[in-house]
TIRO-2110 file (N, C-alpha, C; in Angstrom, 1 decimal):
// TIRO-2110
37.1, 69.8, -65.0, N, 1, A
38.3, 68.9, -65.1, CA, 1, A
38.1, 68.0, -66.3, C, 1, A
39.2, 67.8, -67.1, N, 2, A
39.2, 66.9, -68.2, CA, 2, A
40.3, 66.0, -68.2, C, 2, A
40.1, 64.7, -68.4, N, 3, A
41.1, 63.7, -68.4, CA, 3, A
41.3, 63.2, -69.8, C, 3, A
42.6, 63.2, -70.2, N, 4, A
42.9, 62.7, -71.6, CA, 4, A
44.0, 61.7, -71.5, C, 4, A
43.6, 60.4, -71.9, N, 5, A
44.5, 59.3, -71.8, CA, 5, A
45.1, 59.1, -73.2, C, 5, A
46.4, 58.6, -73.2, N, 6, A
47.0, 58.3, -74.5, CA, 6, A
48.1, 57.2, -74.3, C, 6, A
48.6, 56.7, -75.4, N, 7, A
49.7, 55.8, -75.3, CA, 7, A
49.3, 54.3, -75.5, C, 7, A
48.1, 54.0, -75.7, N, 8, A
47.7, 52.7, -76.0, CA, 8, A
48.1, 52.2, -77.4, C, 8, A
47.8, 51.0, -77.7, N, 9, A
48.1, 50.4, -79.0, CA, 9, A
48.1, 48.9, -79.0, C, 9, A
48.5, 48.4, -80.1, N, 10, A
48.6, 46.9, -80.3, CA, 10, A
50.0, 46.5, -80.1, C, 10, A
50.1, 45.5, -79.2, N, 11, A
51.5, 45.0, -78.8, CA, 11, A
51.4, 43.4, -78.7, C, 11, A
52.5, 42.8, -79.0, N, 12, A
52.5, 41.3, -78.8, CA, 12, A
52.7, 41.0, -77.3, C, 12, A
52.2, 39.8, -76.9, N, 13, A
52.4, 39.4, -75.6, CA, 13, A
53.9, 39.4, -75.2, C, 13, A
54.1, 39.9, -74.0, N, 14, A
55.5, 40.1, -73.5, CA, 14, A
56.0, 41.5, -73.7, C, 14, A
55.3, 42.3, -74.5, N, 15, A
55.7, 43.6, -74.9, CA, 15, A
55.4, 44.6, -73.8, C, 15, A
55.7, 45.9, -74.1, N, 16, A
55.5, 47.0, -73.1, CA, 16, A
54.8, 48.2, -73.7, C, 16, A
54.1, 48.9, -72.9, N, 17, A
53.5, 50.2, -73.3, CA, 17, A
53.5, 51.1, -72.1, C, 17, A
53.6, 52.4, -72.4, N, 18, A
53.5, 53.4, -71.4, CA, 18, A
52.3, 54.3, -71.6, C, 18, A
51.4, 54.3, -70.7, N, 19, A
50.2, 55.2, -70.9, CA, 19, A
50.4, 56.5, -70.1, C, 19, A
49.8, 57.5, -70.7, N, 20, A
49.8, 58.8, -70.0, CA, 20, A
48.4, 59.4, -69.8, C, 20, A
48.2, 60.2, -68.8, N, 21, A
46.9, 60.8, -68.6, CA, 21, A
47.2, 62.2, -68.1, C, 21, A
46.7, 63.1, -68.9, N, 22, A
46.8, 64.5, -68.5, CA, 22, A
45.5, 65.0, -67.9, C, 22, A
45.6, 65.6, -66.7, N, 23, A
44.4, 66.1, -66.0, CA, 23, A
44.4, 67.6, -66.1, C, 23, A
43.6, 68.1, -67.0, N, 24, A
43.5, 69.6, -67.1, CA, 24, A
42.3, 70.1, -66.2, C, 24, A
42.4, 71.3, -65.8, N, 25, A
41.4, 71.8, -64.9, CA, 25, A
41.7, 71.8, -63.4, C, 25, A
42.6, 71.0, -63.1, N, 26, A
43.1, 71.0, -61.7, CA, 26, A
44.1, 72.1, -61.5, C, 26, A
44.2, 72.7, -60.4, N, 27, A
45.4, 73.5, -60.1, CA, 27, A
46.5, 72.5, -59.8, C, 27, A
47.7, 72.9, -59.9, N, 28, A
48.8, 72.0, -59.6, CA, 28, A
48.7, 71.5, -58.2, C, 28, A
48.4, 72.5, -57.3, N, 29, A
48.3, 72.1, -55.9, CA, 29, A
47.2, 71.1, -55.6, C, 29, A
46.1, 71.3, -56.2, N, 30, A
45.0, 70.3, -55.9, CA, 30, A
45.3, 69.0, -56.6, C, 30, A
45.9, 69.0, -57.8, N, 31, A
46.3, 67.7, -58.4, CA, 31, A
47.3, 67.0, -57.5, C, 31, A
48.2, 67.7, -57.0, N, 32, A
49.3, 67.0, -56.1, CA, 32, A
48.7, 66.3, -54.9, C, 32, A
47.5, 66.8, -54.5, N, 33, A
46.9, 66.3, -53.3, CA, 33, A
45.9, 65.1, -53.6, C, 33, A
45.6, 65.0, -54.9, N, 34, A
44.6, 64.0, -55.3, CA, 34, A
45.2, 62.6, -55.6, C, 34, A
44.6, 61.6, -54.9, N, 35, A
45.0, 60.3, -55.2, CA, 35, A
44.4, 59.9, -56.6, C, 35, A
45.3, 59.4, -57.5, N, 36, A
44.9, 59.1, -58.8, CA, 36, A
45.0, 57.6, -59.1, C, 36, A
44.3, 57.2, -60.1, N, 37, A
44.3, 55.7, -60.4, CA, 37, A
44.1, 55.5, -61.9, C, 37, A
44.5, 54.3, -62.3, N, 38, A
44.2, 53.8, -63.6, CA, 38, A
43.2, 52.6, -63.4, C, 38, A
42.3, 52.6, -64.4, N, 39, A
41.2, 51.6, -64.4, CA, 39, A
41.2, 51.0, -65.8, C, 39, A
40.6, 49.8, -66.0, N, 40, A
40.5, 49.3, -67.3, CA, 40, A
39.1, 48.6, -67.4, C, 40, A
38.7, 48.5, -68.6, N, 41, A
37.4, 47.8, -68.9, CA, 41, A
37.6, 47.0, -70.2, C, 41, A
37.5, 45.7, -69.9, N, 42, A
37.6, 44.8, -71.1, CA, 42, A
36.2, 44.6, -71.6, C, 42, A
36.1, 44.2, -72.9, N, 43, A
34.8, 44.1, -73.6, CA, 43, A
33.9, 43.1, -72.8, C, 43, A
32.7, 43.6, -72.5, N, 44, A
31.7, 42.8, -71.8, CA, 44, A
31.9, 42.7, -70.3, C, 44, A
32.9, 43.4, -69.7, N, 45, A
33.2, 43.3, -68.3, CA, 45, A
33.1, 44.6, -67.6, C, 45, A
32.9, 44.7, -66.3, N, 46, A
32.8, 46.0, -65.6, CA, 46, A
34.2, 46.6, -65.6, C, 46, A
34.2, 47.9, -65.4, N, 47, A
35.5, 48.6, -65.2, CA, 47, A
36.1, 48.2, -63.8, C, 47, A
37.4, 48.0, -63.9, N, 48, A
38.1, 47.6, -62.7, CA, 48, A
39.3, 48.5, -62.4, C, 48, A
39.6, 48.6, -61.1, N, 49, A
40.8, 49.4, -60.7, CA, 49, A
42.0, 48.6, -60.9, C, 49, A
43.0, 49.2, -61.5, N, 50, A
44.3, 48.5, -61.8, CA, 50, A
45.4, 49.0, -60.9, C, 50, A
45.5, 50.3, -60.7, N, 51, A
46.6, 50.8, -59.9, CA, 51, A
46.3, 52.2, -59.4, C, 51, A
46.9, 52.5, -58.3, N, 52, A
46.6, 53.8, -57.7, CA, 52, A
47.9, 54.4, -57.1, C, 52, A
47.9, 55.8, -57.0, N, 53, A
49.0, 56.5, -56.4, CA, 53, A
48.4, 57.6, -55.6, C, 53, A
48.9, 57.8, -54.4, N, 54, A
48.4, 58.9, -53.6, CA, 54, A
49.3, 60.1, -53.6, C, 54, A
49.0, 61.0, -52.7, N, 55, A
49.7, 62.3, -52.8, CA, 55, A
51.2, 62.1, -52.3, C, 55, A
51.4, 61.1, -51.5, N, 56, A
52.8, 60.8, -51.0, CA, 56, A
53.5, 59.8, -52.0, C, 56, A
52.9, 59.5, -53.1, N, 57, A
53.4, 58.6, -54.1, CA, 57, A
53.4, 57.1, -53.7, C, 57, A
52.7, 56.8, -52.6, N, 58, A
52.4, 55.4, -52.3, CA, 58, A
51.6, 54.8, -53.4, C, 58, A
51.9, 53.6, -53.7, N, 59, A
51.2, 52.9, -54.8, CA, 59, A
50.5, 51.6, -54.4, C, 59, A
49.5, 51.2, -55.1, N, 60, A
48.8, 50.0, -54.9, CA, 60, A
48.4, 49.4, -56.2, C, 60, A
48.4, 48.1, -56.3, N, 61, A
48.1, 47.4, -57.6, CA, 61, A
47.1, 46.3, -57.4, C, 61, A
46.3, 46.0, -58.4, N, 62, A
45.5, 44.8, -58.5, CA, 62, A
46.5, 43.7, -58.7, C, 62, A
46.1, 42.5, -58.1, N, 63, A
47.0, 41.4, -57.9, CA, 63, A
47.6, 40.9, -59.3, C, 63, A
46.8, 40.9, -60.3, N, 64, A
47.2, 40.4, -61.6, CA, 64, A
48.3, 41.2, -62.3, C, 64, A
48.5, 42.5, -61.9, N, 65, A
49.4, 43.3, -62.5, CA, 65, A
50.6, 43.6, -61.6, C, 65, A
50.6, 43.2, -60.4, N, 66, A
51.8, 43.4, -59.5, CA, 66, A
53.0, 42.9, -60.1, C, 66, A
54.1, 43.7, -60.1, N, 67, A
55.4, 43.3, -60.6, CA, 67, A
55.5, 43.5, -62.1, C, 67, A
54.4, 43.8, -62.8, N, 68, A
54.5, 44.1, -64.2, CA, 68, A
54.1, 45.5, -64.6, C, 68, A
53.2, 46.1, -63.8, N, 69, A
52.8, 47.5, -64.1, CA, 69, A
53.4, 48.4, -63.0, C, 69, A
53.6, 49.7, -63.4, N, 70, A
54.1, 50.7, -62.4, CA, 70, A
53.4, 52.0, -62.7, C, 70, A
52.8, 52.6, -61.7, N, 71, A
52.1, 53.8, -61.8, CA, 71, A
53.0, 54.9, -61.2, C, 71, A
53.0, 56.1, -61.8, N, 72, A
53.8, 57.2, -61.4, CA, 72, A
53.1, 58.5, -61.7, C, 72, A
53.6, 59.6, -61.2, N, 73, A
52.9, 60.9, -61.5, CA, 73, A
54.0, 62.0, -61.6, C, 73, A
53.6, 63.0, -62.3, N, 74, A
54.4, 64.2, -62.5, CA, 74, A
53.5, 65.3, -62.1, C, 74, A
53.6, 65.8, -60.9, N, 75, A
52.6, 66.9, -60.5, CA, 75, A
52.8, 68.2, -61.2, C, 75, A
54.0, 68.4, -61.7, N, 76, A
54.3, 69.7, -62.4, CA, 76, A
53.6, 69.7, -63.8, C, 76, A
53.3, 68.5, -64.3, N, 77, A
52.6, 68.4, -65.5, CA, 77, A
51.1, 67.9, -65.4, C, 77, A
50.7, 67.8, -64.2, N, 78, A
49.3, 67.2, -64.0, CA, 78, A
49.1, 65.9, -64.7, C, 78, A
50.1, 65.1, -64.7, N, 79, A
50.1, 63.8, -65.5, CA, 79, A
50.4, 62.6, -64.6, C, 79, A
49.6, 61.6, -65.0, N, 80, A
49.8, 60.2, -64.3, CA, 80, A
50.2, 59.3, -65.4, C, 80, A
51.1, 58.4, -65.1, N, 81, A
51.6, 57.4, -66.1, CA, 81, A
51.3, 56.0, -65.6, C, 81, A
51.3, 55.1, -66.6, N, 82, A
51.2, 53.7, -66.3, CA, 82, A
52.2, 52.9, -67.2, C, 82, A
53.3, 52.5, -66.6, N, 83, A
54.2, 51.7, -67.4, CA, 83, A
53.8, 50.2, -67.3, C, 83, A
53.5, 49.6, -68.4, N, 84, A
53.0, 48.2, -68.5, CA, 84, A
54.1, 47.4, -69.2, C, 84, A
54.6, 46.4, -68.5, N, 85, A
55.6, 45.5, -69.0, CA, 85, A
55.0, 44.0, -69.0, C, 85, A
55.7, 43.2, -69.7, N, 86, A
55.3, 41.8, -69.7, CA, 86, A
53.8, 41.6, -70.0, C, 86, A
53.3, 42.3, -70.9, N, 87, A
51.8, 42.4, -71.2, CA, 87, A
51.3, 41.0, -71.6, C, 87, A
50.1, 40.7, -71.2, N, 88, A
49.4, 39.5, -71.5, CA, 88, A
48.1, 39.7, -72.3, C, 88, A
47.7, 38.8, -73.0, N, 89, A
46.4, 39.0, -73.8, CA, 89, A
45.3, 39.4, -72.8, C, 89, A
45.2, 38.9, -71.6, N, 90, A
44.2, 39.3, -70.7, CA, 90, A
44.3, 40.7, -70.2, C, 90, A
45.3, 41.4, -70.6, N, 91, A
45.4, 42.9, -70.2, CA, 91, A
44.7, 43.7, -71.3, C, 91, A
44.2, 43.1, -72.3, N, 92, A
43.5, 43.8, -73.4, CA, 92, A
42.3, 44.5, -72.8, C, 92, A
42.2, 45.8, -73.0, N, 93, A
41.1, 46.5, -72.4, CA, 93, A
41.2, 48.0, -72.9, C, 93, A
40.2, 48.8, -72.6, N, 94, A
40.3, 50.2, -72.6, CA, 94, A
40.7, 50.7, -71.3, C, 94, A
41.8, 51.5, -71.2, N, 95, A
42.4, 52.0, -70.0, CA, 95, A
42.0, 53.5, -69.8, C, 95, A
41.6, 53.7, -68.5, N, 96, A
41.1, 55.1, -68.1, CA, 96, A
41.9, 55.5, -66.9, C, 96, A
42.1, 56.8, -66.7, N, 97, A
42.5, 57.3, -65.5, CA, 97, A
41.4, 58.1, -64.8, C, 97, A
41.5, 58.3, -63.5, N, 98, A
40.6, 59.1, -62.8, CA, 98, A
41.0, 59.2, -61.4, C, 98, A
40.3, 59.9, -60.5, N, 99, A
40.6, 59.9, -59.1, CA, 99, A
40.4, 58.6, -58.5, C, 99, A
41.0, 58.4, -57.3, N, 100, A
40.7, 57.1, -56.6, CA, 100, A
39.5, 57.2, -55.8, C, 100, A
39.2, 58.3, -55.1, N, 101, A
38.1, 58.4, -54.2, CA, 101, A
37.1, 59.5, -54.6, C, 101, A
37.5, 60.4, -55.6, N, 102, A
36.6, 61.4, -56.1, CA, 102, A
36.9, 61.4, -57.6, C, 102, A
35.8, 61.5, -58.4, N, 103, A
35.9, 61.3, -59.8, CA, 103, A
35.5, 62.5, -60.6, C, 103, A
36.3, 62.8, -61.6, N, 104, A
36.0, 63.7, -62.7, CA, 104, A
35.2, 63.0, -63.8, C, 104, A
34.6, 63.7, -64.7, N, 105, A
34.0, 63.0, -65.8, CA, 105, A
35.0, 62.1, -66.5, C, 105, A
34.6, 60.9, -66.9, N, 106, A
35.5, 59.9, -67.5, CA, 106, A
36.0, 60.4, -68.9, C, 106, A
37.2, 60.2, -69.2, N, 107, A
37.7, 60.5, -70.5, CA, 107, A
37.4, 59.4, -71.5, C, 107, A
37.9, 59.5, -72.7, N, 108, A
37.6, 58.4, -73.7, CA, 108, A
38.4, 57.2, -73.5, C, 108, A
39.5, 57.3, -72.7, N, 109, A
40.3, 56.1, -72.5, CA, 109, A
41.2, 55.8, -73.7, C, 109, A
42.1, 54.9, -73.5, N, 110, A
43.0, 54.5, -74.6, CA, 110, A
43.0, 53.0, -74.7, C, 110, A
42.9, 52.5, -75.9, N, 111, A
42.7, 51.0, -76.1, CA, 111, A
44.1, 50.4, -76.1, C, 111, A
44.2, 49.3, -75.3, N, 112, A
45.4, 48.4, -75.3, CA, 112, A
44.9, 47.1, -75.7, C, 112, A
45.6, 46.6, -76.8, N, 113, A
45.3, 45.3, -77.3, CA, 113, A
46.6, 44.5, -77.3, C, 113, A
46.6, 43.3, -76.7, N, 114, A
47.8, 42.4, -76.6, CA, 114, A
47.5, 41.2, -77.3, C, 114, A
48.2, 40.9, -78.3, N, 115, A
48.0, 39.7, -79.1, CA, 115, A
48.9, 38.6, -78.6, C, 115, A
48.4, 37.4, -78.8, N, 116, A
49.1, 36.2, -78.3, CA, 116, A
50.1, 35.7, -79.3, C, 116, A
END
């Protein structure tokens, strides 16, 4: 399994970005059953869970991103998305996707930088 994240960049506070994560190596059936998540790691801090989505598309969010971020999935494309709105400087981090309860090798992530 290989995870490839994209969509990061430099944005001003209040702006938006949409991250994508393509999971290759899963069959479509297995991917559709896999709970997926987005994580982030800011410089000098541990990686933290940001958002998750299960096979029934139920979602959950870390408190600081509730109401601003939205996770979704397209099982036909083995892809998970993270729509990030009202971005804040404290959202600056490298963002990764992976399983929620079982993990593939981590991808390279995508850098999100929010300027004040």
